[in-house]
N, C-alpha and C positions, 0 to 999 in steps of 0.2 A: 861434519862440521859445515861441507861445500853445500849438503843438501839442505841444511837448516838454512843457510842464508837464500837461497833459492825460493825456501817457504817463506819467507821475511818479506822479502821482495816482491812476490806474486800478494801478500798481503797487503800490502803497501799499495800496490797499484788499485786493489780494488777499492781500497779505503779514499784513494785520492780522488774517486769517480763521485760526484756528488750527485746525490739520486734526484730526478727530476718529478716533476707532479704530474698528476695524471687526472681530471674529474672524469667519470662514468655519469652522463645525465640520463634520466627517465626518457625510454623510446617513444616517440611520437605514435598514437594509434591514429591508423591510417581508415582506408575503406572494409568495411565489414566486420570491423574486430572492436571489441570495447576496449576504455582505457585500465578496469579492473586485469583483463587476459595479459595485456600487456605491461603493467606492471610486476605480473608476473615471472613472463620473459626477461625484463631487465632483472628482474632479483636473480634470476638461475644465471646469466650473463654473467653479472655483478661479478659471483660466488668463483666463475672458471678465469676470468679476466685478472690477470698478474702478472703482468710485462715487468721484463726484468729491468734493473736500473731506474724503476719511477717508484712515487711512493702515491697509494692512490689516498682521493680525498675522502674524507668521512660524509655519507649520506647527510648527517643533520645539518653539516656546515653548506653543501650545497643547497638543500631544502632553505634555509636561511637567507642567503643570498638572492634565489631566486622570490621568495617571500619579498623581501627588503625591495628588489628593484620591482614588485608588482606586477611580474612575468606570471602566464598561467600555465601550471607544471602541463607537462607532456604535451604542449602548442607551441614550443618554442620556437623561434625562426633562428636560422643559421649565426644571423649577426649578436641575435641575442644571446645564443650560446658562449660565442665568442666573448661576449660581455662579460656573463659569468665567471668564464674562463680567467679572463683579467681582472676580475675582482678576486678569484679564489687564488689567484697569483700561481696558476699551474701554466705548463710550455703546452699541454693538449689535454682538448675535452673528444669524449668519445659521445657519440650521437647515431640514432638508427632510428628506421622508422619500419610500422609492422602492418602489413596489408592481409588481406585474404582476396586472391587470384584467382579465379578457375578452379573455385574451392580447394586451395591451398593456401597455407599461412608461409607468407616471402617476408623474412626480414632482412635487411639491407644496415648495414651498420659502417659509418665511417668513423676516422679519427681527422680532428680538425687543430694544425696548428694556430695556436693563439693568436702569436705575431703576426703570421703574415696572414692569417684567414684559409690559408688552402689546405685539401686534404693531403693529408700524410698517406694514408693507407686505408684499406677498404675492404670488405666482407661480406658472406650474406650467407643464409640458410633456408631451404626450403623442406616442408613437411606437410602432410595429409592431416585436417581434424580429424580430433579424436585419437590419437598417435601422440605418442609421449616425446617431449620435446626438449628432454634435458639434456640426451646426448648430442644432439644438434648445436643447442647452445653452447654445452662443454667444448665443442670442437671449435664451434666457432670463435668464444671467447681465446681457447688455447691458440688456434690459427693468430687472430690479431692479434695478440699479444706478443706472439713471436715476431711480427710482422714490423713492430717498433722497438723492440728489445734494445739495450743498449749493451754491449760486448765492451768488458775494460780490455784498456789497453796494456801490455805487458811496459814494466818501467823502462827507461830508454839508461844504459848503463855505457859509462863513460871508462875510458883507461887513463892511467896514471898522467899520459903524454897528451890526451888529447880532452878539453874543457866540455863540459857538458853544455848543449845549447839552451837559450835561455827560452822557458815554455811562459806562456801568458795563460790565465786561467779562462777555463771554456764558462760562461754563464749563458741561463738560459730562464731562469728568474732573477729579479731582484736580490743581489748580495749586499749584505753591510759589514763595513770596514770602522776596525776601532767602534765597533756598538753605536755608531751615531752614522756615518756617511754611507747613505743609500745609492749604490751602482745599477744603472740602466742597462738592463738584459746586453744588449747590444749598442755597436757603436753605428754612429748614423753616416758615415762618412767623409768625405773629405772636403770640407768648405773655404769657399775663398774669404769670407768674413761670417759674424756670426750666424745662423740660421735663425732669426727670431721668429720667420712663420713658420717655420715646422716645429721649432718649440714650443709655441702657442699652440697648435692644431693637436699636440702630443696630450700637452695639459689640457684643452678642452674636451679631449675622449677621455681623459681621468688612466692614461696608460698605466699598468700595474699598479691602478689604486690610489695613484697620487697625481695632485694637478700643482706641484712645486718646482720642476724637474727645471735645470737650468743648465751654464755651462760650469766647469769647477773653477775654483781660484789656483793659482799656481803653486801655494800649498798642498791644496787637495791631491794636485796632479803629482806632487811628489809623495805625499803619502799614497795614492793609488799604484805607482810606481813601484814603492818599496813593495808593497804586498804583493804584486805580480798580477797588475791586472791592465797594465801599457805595454803595447807593442813598442820596438825602437823605431818608433818613429814622432814628428813632432806633433801635439796634440794642442787643440785651442781651449784658453785658459782665460778667465776676465779679464786679464791683462794685455791678453794679445787676441782679443776679440775682433779686431779688422783685418787679423795676419790667417793666411792660408794653413789648414793645419785639421787632423782628425776631429772630430766633435763625438766626445761622450760624455753624457750627462750624467748630473748627480741631485741628490738633494738632501739636505741636512733636517728636514721637518719629519719629529715623531707621528705627525698626524696625518693619517690617509685620510684620502677622501673621505669617505663614508664615514671615519670619526668626525672630520670637519664638516661634513653636513650636517649630522647628527647635532653637532655643537653649534651652529650658526640656527639650525631651528629650533634648538632648546633656549637661545638666545633671543629669538626673534619672540618663541613664546611666552619669556619671563618679560619682555618690553613689550608685549601688546598686553599681559598681565597687571604690569605697572601703570600703564596708559588706562587701563577700563576701571584700577585702584584711583587713580588721579581725579579722572571723571566721576565717577560714582560719589568722592571726597568732595569734589566743585561742587556738583549736583546737592550734595546734602548741605553744604556751607549756603549754597544759593537758597534752598528748602530753609535751611535755619533764619536765616538773614530776612527772608520774606514772612516769614514767621512772626519774627521780633518786631518788625515792620508794621504788619496788621494788627499785632498786640498793642503797639506803640500808638497807633492810629485809632484802635477803638476805645483804650484808655483817654488819649486827650477828647474824643468824643461825646465820651460819658462824662469827663471833667467838665466839657463844655456845655452839658445841658444836651447833646443831641441823642442822646440813648447808644447801647450798643447795635449800632447799625437800625438807629431807630427803633429797636426792642427795650423795653425798662423795668427794672425791678425795684422792690420795695428799698428806698433810701438813696435812689438815682436824683441827680441835682434833674432840674427839667428847664430848657430855657431856649422856647421855639417862638418865632414871632413875637419878642418882646413880651412873652408870659414867663413868668420866674417861678418856681417853686420847687418843693421835695416832694417823691412821689411815696404815698402811703397806703395806698393799694390800688393792685392793679390786675387786669383781665389776665387768661391762660397764655395768650400770646404774646404778653407783653406790648402790645400797641395801645392799647387803651388803658385808663384808669384815671386817679382823681391825685390832686397834688395839694398840698399845703403849702400858704405863704412862707416867705424867708422873712418875713416882717409880723410883728405881732403891736398891737395897741390897747389902750386903757378906755374904756366906753361903759355906758348903759347901754339897753338891751338895742336901743332903737338908734342909736349912735355906732354902735358895733354893724348894724344891717348896711347902715349909711355907707359907712368906711368900706365894708368887703363890695359893696356896688359901684363904689368908685374908681376899686380898682382896676377896671375895666369889665369887659363882657365875661360872664360867666363866673365871676369872682361873686361867693356866698358866705352866708354864714354855715358850719359843718352842722348837721344833725347831732343829735346824742350818741344813736351808733357810730356815725362816722368819729366823733372824738374817741368811745371806748376803740375803735380802730389805731387811733393814731397813739394812744394811752398803749398799747399792746407792741406799736413800732415806735417807741420813741428814743430807744437809742440807738437804732439805724436812722429815725431821723435827726438825732442832735449831731451824729458824725458829719452829716451833708452840712447840716448849717452852720457847724464849728467852722468848716473848711470854707464856705462861702461868705458868712458874714461876720463870723467870727464871734456868735455866741448860739445859745442852746434855747428850745423852749422855757418859759417859766416854770422853774420847780417848784411846783405845792402851789401854782396858781389856778386860779376858778377861770375856765374858761366858756364864754358864752357859746350853747348851743341853737338853731332855730328852732328847737321842738319845745312848743308852748304847753306850759300846766293847767294857765285862763289866761285871761285877756289882761291879766295885770300882771301876771307871774309866769318864768319859764325856766328850763333847765340849765344845770352848768354843771360842767364836769371838770375835777380836780384833776391836773398832771402833777405828778405821772403814775398814781396809783388808781385811777381812774373811778373816784367816790364820784356820786353823784348828788347833787341839791338842787333844791327851787329857791330862786330869789329874784323880788323884784323887778321888775322889767327900768326901775330907775334907778337900781343898783348900777356902781364901776365895777365893773369884771374885766379881766383880757379877751381879747378877742384874736381870731388866726383865720382867715379866709381859705375857702377851699375853693377848685374848681378843677371842672372836669377835661381830658385832653385825648 
């Protein structure tokens, strides 16, 4: 039974040591060596590097962070390596350089403490080109792992009469209390009042992947104390931020800096997308309004007899320089043609010619052919005449033409069917004048 108790205590001691995290980064290719060779050396080292008390970060996680930070693999500076370690939430990163010096491979490997940026351990290996370096790298990985290994401590036993001393949790990474409160790995020290500039700098550097670190409230301090995170000393809280005390930072934000950065980037993208859509919508509305206004102006010009920007079609009202009529024939470009008068009279052939002439310059009797064109376009002409003067061309009326049959007889055309007859010039028929434009 005694041996069983000792075994259980030993297991408890091992279980209570929280495994820290370590990341092995790609070695840098230096003088005389290709990155492909260095990647092979890194891979073999990584196979044999397994320090006790540490959890190795997956290669894919490391590559993802390097890509997200736009760092160049195999060419990271030490500050960039530390930054990668902070984002990965590891306590240490392993970095190395490979060079060929005096016809020998030289590998120098260092373990960098992420929190302080200092070197915790270092080692190296040398071999001649062409020889196998697997043994060298396995020995190097094993030696370096031994230098940073964490040895579990035996549990402290207590007698029935002597109470055990209270213990404080040892932290190297961010820990979460009650599933929501994150605790900064280290205490910042004792300050006479809230160190706002120090906290701001920590947040500006996104330490441990958060930029929302703050002093805890009194209730949060009580929670931390109950869970063994505080020493038996005075800690600073929000209610005592002007009093001297130990500063330990916490955050209750679920969103890490990278998640927040991605969210803000996505929100900015959506906002820009919405702005562009609104601008496109406004431009469309402006274009539609412009087209409507153009259509209104064109319609008004046509109604006023000015044509569609000076271009006419059969049936358009014509009203330019006091000359009014309806277009019954037009040229291909729509800028020239012939109009028929908006009024009609009843005269003999001689009176009809005189009436046309008295309408003004260019007005005359239509030829027989022109009357036939008027017959063909009668429907379009009647629509406009109705709108302008309220009446159509006299239906089934015989209209004089200027085409003479003889000295006493001239041709007349009946509207709207176009039948042609001859009448004596002394007969009274209808007349509509025509004029070119």
